[in-house]
C-alpha positions as CSV (number, residue, x, y, z in Angstrom):
1,M,0.0,0.0,0.0
2,P,1.4,3.5,-0.9
3,P,1.6,5.9,2.1
4,L,-1.4,7.7,3.2
5,F,-1.4,11.6,2.5
6,L,-3.5,13.3,5.2
7,D,-4.1,17.2,4.9
8,E,-5.3,19.2,7.6
9,A,-8.9,18.5,7.0
10,A,-8.4,14.9,7.2
11,V,-6.5,15.2,10.3
12,R,-9.2,17.5,11.8
13,A,-11.9,14.8,10.9
14,A,-9.9,12.1,12.8
15,L,-8.5,13.7,15.8
16,R,-10.6,14.4,18.9
17,M,-9.5,16.3,22.1
18,E,-11.2,14.0,24.4
19,D,-9.0,11.0,22.9
20,L,-6.0,13.2,22.6
21,I,-5.5,14.1,26.2
22,P,-5.3,10.6,27.8
23,A,-3.1,9.6,24.8
24,I,-0.7,12.4,25.5
25,A,-0.7,11.5,29.2
26,E,0.4,8.0,28.3
27,A,3.0,9.2,25.9
28,L,4.6,11.6,28.5
29,S,4.5,8.7,31.1
30,E,6.5,6.2,28.7
31,L,8.9,9.1,27.9
32,S,9.9,9.7,31.3
33,A,10.1,5.9,32.0
34,G,12.7,5.7,29.3
35,A,10.5,3.7,26.9
36,V,10.6,6.3,24.2
37,P,13.9,6.9,22.0
38,Q,13.6,10.6,21.5
39,P,16.6,13.0,21.0
40,V,16.2,16.8,21.4
41,R,14.7,18.5,18.3
42,S,17.5,19.7,16.0
43,V,17.0,23.4,15.1
44,L,18.4,25.3,12.2
45,P,17.9,29.1,12.0
46,V,16.9,30.3,8.6
47,P,19.4,32.7,7.0
48,G,17.8,36.2,6.5
49,Q,14.6,35.2,8.4
50,P,13.6,35.5,12.1
51,G,12.4,32.0,12.2
52,W,13.9,28.4,12.3
53,F,13.3,25.1,10.9
54,G,13.2,22.1,13.4
55,V,13.3,18.4,13.0
56,M,11.7,16.2,15.8
57,P,12.1,12.3,15.6
58,A,11.2,9.7,17.9
59,I,10.1,6.0,18.2
60,Y,6.7,5.4,19.9
61,R,5.3,1.8,20.2
62,D,4.5,0.6,16.8
63,I,5.4,3.8,14.8
64,M,8.3,5.9,14.3
65,G,8.7,9.2,12.5
66,A,9.5,12.9,12.6
67,K,7.9,16.3,12.5
68,M,9.4,18.8,10.6
69,V,8.4,22.3,11.6
70,A,8.9,25.9,10.7
71,F,8.5,28.6,13.2
72,Y,8.1,32.1,11.8
73,P,7.0,34.5,14.6
74,E,6.2,37.4,12.2
75,N,3.8,35.2,10.0
76,G,0.7,36.5,11.9
77,A,1.0,39.9,10.2
78,R,1.1,37.9,6.8
79,G,-2.1,36.2,7.7
80,L,-0.4,32.9,8.2
81,H,0.1,30.6,11.1
82,T,3.4,31.0,13.1
83,H,3.9,27.2,13.1
84,L,3.6,25.2,9.9
85,A,4.6,21.5,9.9
86,M,4.4,18.0,8.3
87,I,4.8,14.7,10.1
88,Q,6.1,11.3,8.3
89,I,5.3,8.2,9.9
90,F,7.0,4.7,9.4
91,R,6.2,1.2,10.9
92,T,8.5,0.3,13.8
93,D,8.7,-3.5,12.9
94,T,9.4,-3.0,9.1
95,G,10.5,0.5,8.6
96,E,7.7,0.8,5.8
97,P,6.4,4.4,5.4
98,L,2.8,4.6,6.5
99,A,1.7,8.2,6.2
100,V,2.6,11.8,5.5
101,M,0.2,14.2,7.3
102,D,-0.4,17.8,8.2
103,G,1.5,18.7,11.4
104,R,0.1,22.3,11.9
105,L,-3.2,21.0,13.5
106,I,-1.5,18.2,15.5
107,T,1.1,20.8,16.9
108,E,-1.8,23.0,17.8
109,M,-4.1,20.2,19.4
110,R,-1.2,18.2,21.2
111,T,0.1,21.4,22.8
112,A,-3.3,22.2,24.3
113,A,-3.9,18.4,25.3
114,A,-0.5,18.5,27.2
115,S,-1.5,21.7,29.1
116,A,-4.8,20.0,30.0
117,V,-2.8,17.1,31.4
118,A,-0.8,19.5,33.4
119,V,-3.9,21.6,34.7
120,K,-5.6,18.4,35.7
121,L,-2.6,17.0,37.7
122,L,-1.1,20.3,39.0
123,A,-3.8,23.1,39.7
124,P,-5.4,23.2,43.1
125,P,-8.8,21.3,43.1
126,E,-10.5,24.5,44.1
127,A,-9.1,26.5,41.2
128,A,-11.9,28.6,39.9
129,V,-10.3,31.5,37.9
130,L,-8.4,31.1,34.6
131,A,-6.3,33.8,32.9
132,I,-5.2,33.5,29.5
133,L,-2.4,35.7,28.1
134,G,-2.7,35.5,24.3
135,S,-5.5,35.5,21.9
136,G,-4.5,33.4,19.0
137,I,-5.1,29.8,17.9
138,Q,-3.5,28.3,21.0
139,A,-5.9,30.3,23.2
140,R,-8.9,28.8,21.4
141,S,-7.5,25.3,21.5
142,H,-6.6,25.5,25.1
143,L,-10.1,26.7,26.0
144,E,-11.5,23.5,24.3
145,A,-8.8,21.2,26.1
146,L,-9.0,22.7,29.6
147,G,-12.8,22.8,29.4
148,L,-12.6,18.9,29.2
149,V,-10.7,18.7,32.6
150,R,-11.8,21.6,34.8
151,K,-14.7,23.9,35.1
152,F,-13.7,27.6,35.8
153,R,-16.0,30.1,37.3
154,E,-14.4,32.9,35.6
155,I,-12.1,33.0,32.4
156,R,-10.2,36.2,31.7
157,C,-8.1,37.0,28.6
158,W,-5.5,39.7,27.6
159,S,-3.6,40.2,24.5
160,R,-1.0,42.8,23.3
161,T,-3.6,43.6,20.6
162,A,-6.7,44.9,22.6
163,T,-9.0,44.1,19.5
164,H,-7.8,40.4,19.4
165,A,-8.6,40.0,23.1
166,Q,-12.2,41.6,22.6
167,A,-12.8,39.3,19.7
168,L,-11.7,36.2,21.6
169,A,-14.0,37.3,24.6
170,A,-16.9,37.7,22.4
171,E,-16.4,34.4,20.6
172,E,-15.8,32.2,23.8
173,N,-18.0,34.2,26.3
174,I,-15.2,35.3,28.5
175,V,-13.8,38.5,29.9
176,A,-11.3,40.7,28.1
177,M,-9.0,42.6,30.5
178,D,-7.2,45.9,29.8
179,S,-3.9,44.7,31.1
180,A,-2.0,41.4,31.7
181,E,-1.7,42.4,35.3
182,A,-5.4,42.7,35.7
183,A,-6.0,39.3,34.0
184,V,-3.6,37.5,36.3
185,R,-4.3,39.1,39.8
186,G,-6.4,36.7,41.6
187,A,-6.2,33.9,38.9
188,D,-5.7,30.4,40.0
189,V,-4.4,29.1,36.7
190,V,-2.4,31.2,34.3
191,L,-1.8,30.4,30.5
192,T,0.9,32.2,28.5
193,L,0.3,31.6,24.9
194,T,2.1,34.4,23.2
195,S,4.9,34.7,20.5
196,S,6.8,37.3,22.8
197,A,10.4,36.8,23.4
198,E,10.3,39.1,26.4
199,P,8.4,38.7,29.7
200,I,4.7,39.3,29.7
201,L,3.9,37.7,33.0
202,R,5.5,39.0,36.3
203,G,5.8,36.9,39.5
204,E,4.6,39.9,41.7
205,W,1.2,39.2,40.1
206,L,0.8,35.7,41.0
207,G,-0.6,34.2,44.2
208,P,1.3,31.7,46.5
209,R,-0.6,28.6,44.9
210,S,-0.7,29.8,41.3
211,C,-0.5,27.2,38.5
212,V,1.3,28.7,35.7
213,I,1.3,27.0,32.1
214,A,4.0,28.6,30.1
215,V,3.7,27.7,26.5
216,G,4.8,30.4,24.0
217,A,8.5,30.8,24.3
218,V,10.6,28.2,22.8
219,G,14.5,28.8,22.6
220,P,17.1,29.6,25.1
221,T,17.0,33.4,24.6
222,R,13.2,33.7,24.7
223,R,10.9,33.9,27.6
224,E,7.4,34.9,28.6
225,L,7.9,34.6,32.5
226,D,10.1,37.1,34.4
227,T,12.7,35.6,36.9
228,E,10.4,36.1,39.8
229,A,7.7,34.1,38.2
230,V,9.9,31.0,37.9
231,R,12.2,31.1,40.9
232,G,10.9,29.5,44.0
233,A,8.3,27.6,41.9
234,S,8.2,23.9,41.3
235,V,9.1,23.9,37.8
236,I,7.7,20.9,35.8
237,V,8.8,20.0,32.2
238,E,8.2,17.3,29.5
239,S,11.8,16.6,29.1
240,R,14.8,17.6,31.2
241,A,17.0,17.1,28.0
242,A,15.0,19.6,26.2
243,A,14.6,22.0,28.9
244,V,18.3,22.5,29.6
245,L,18.7,23.4,25.9
246,E,15.6,25.1,24.8
247,S,13.8,27.0,27.6
248,G,14.8,30.5,28.2
249,D,12.0,30.8,30.9
250,I,14.0,28.3,33.0
251,L,17.5,29.1,32.0
252,L,17.4,32.8,32.1
253,A,15.8,32.8,35.6
254,G,18.5,30.2,36.8
255,A,15.8,27.9,37.9
256,S,16.0,24.1,38.4
257,V,13.6,21.5,37.2
258,Y,11.5,19.7,39.9
259,A,10.3,16.8,37.7
260,E,9.3,15.7,34.3
261,I,5.5,15.7,34.2
262,G,5.7,11.9,33.1
263,E,7.5,11.3,36.6
264,L,4.5,12.7,38.3
265,L,1.9,10.8,36.3
266,T,3.7,7.5,37.0
267,G,4.1,8.4,40.7
268,K,7.9,8.2,40.6
269,V,8.0,11.9,42.0
270,P,5.3,13.1,44.2
271,V,3.0,16.0,42.9
272,P,3.9,19.2,44.6
273,A,1.8,19.6,47.6
274,A,2.0,23.4,48.2
275,G,3.5,26.5,46.6
276,R,3.4,27.8,43.1
277,V,3.8,25.6,40.1
278,V,5.3,26.3,36.7
279,Y,4.7,23.8,33.9
280,K,7.1,24.8,31.0
281,S,5.8,23.3,27.8
282,L,8.3,23.0,24.9
283,G,6.6,20.4,22.8
284,V,8.2,17.1,22.2
285,A,8.1,14.6,19.4
286,V,6.5,11.7,21.1
287,E,3.4,14.1,21.6
288,D,3.3,14.4,17.9
289,L,3.6,10.7,17.3
290,A,0.9,9.9,19.8
291,A,-1.5,12.2,18.0
292,A,-0.5,11.0,14.6
293,R,-1.0,7.4,16.0
294,L,-4.6,8.3,16.8
295,V,-5.2,9.7,13.4
296,L,-3.9,6.5,11.8
297,Q,-6.0,4.2,14.2
298,K,-9.2,6.2,13.0
299,Q,-8.2,5.9,9.3
300,K,-8.0,2.0,9.8
301,K,-11.5,2.0,11.3
302,A,-13.0,4.1,8.5
């Protein structure tokens, strides 16, 4: 059989967030248990451009493959997505190519699913107020994913472009705030989902038990959180190997990693019982393969 080619519409038809969240939890647990061969992504700066091109390979259960992803932070002004990607999948037992599929939507959905895993595990049970810094595709995807694991009494949003925050608020029936500080003060869970390379979240705004999900900044010189927001918190990551190379939020704050989230999911390390928690999401290849595997399973049933 020739390899399948699945565009974004085909991926969207097959992939469901309610299936993806537990699949991502399983994949991250297996990664931390040493069952997933996965090097840190290889990143090439693009000459003459502000973006980069990355290759993310892994072997996961009965499939292996790689996502090839381009990050162009200025694409929003062009009416394009900042992250564009393709994923190629092979059989683990024979090496036969199985599929080439769109990776943009998978990147969007698996990122939100991983955040949902983190919120379900790390946010205080009584968490009632959610603050979202950012108003793009990830904000919408995170609202869907988090709505499956927690029910918030109040959801606030803020964007560096006020009209974007107002549009998101009207679309999702949430509250647009005039400043990041106003959105964050008193929030139990804070999502940072921007393309900013400089801090947009300050630790002085956070409460003693705040759960911060930091998603937007990838790279050793980019950060969405200031030093005060990270230092003193229990810092959770997907992969220590990736965090020490790719997370400016951690590196520039001089912070240490408490645990991988897979270690918490399996009970190898206890979930922090008190204090502030920061989950730094970088995105790892096994998340993409876990999502691609669900798509292939759905195709087989069709």
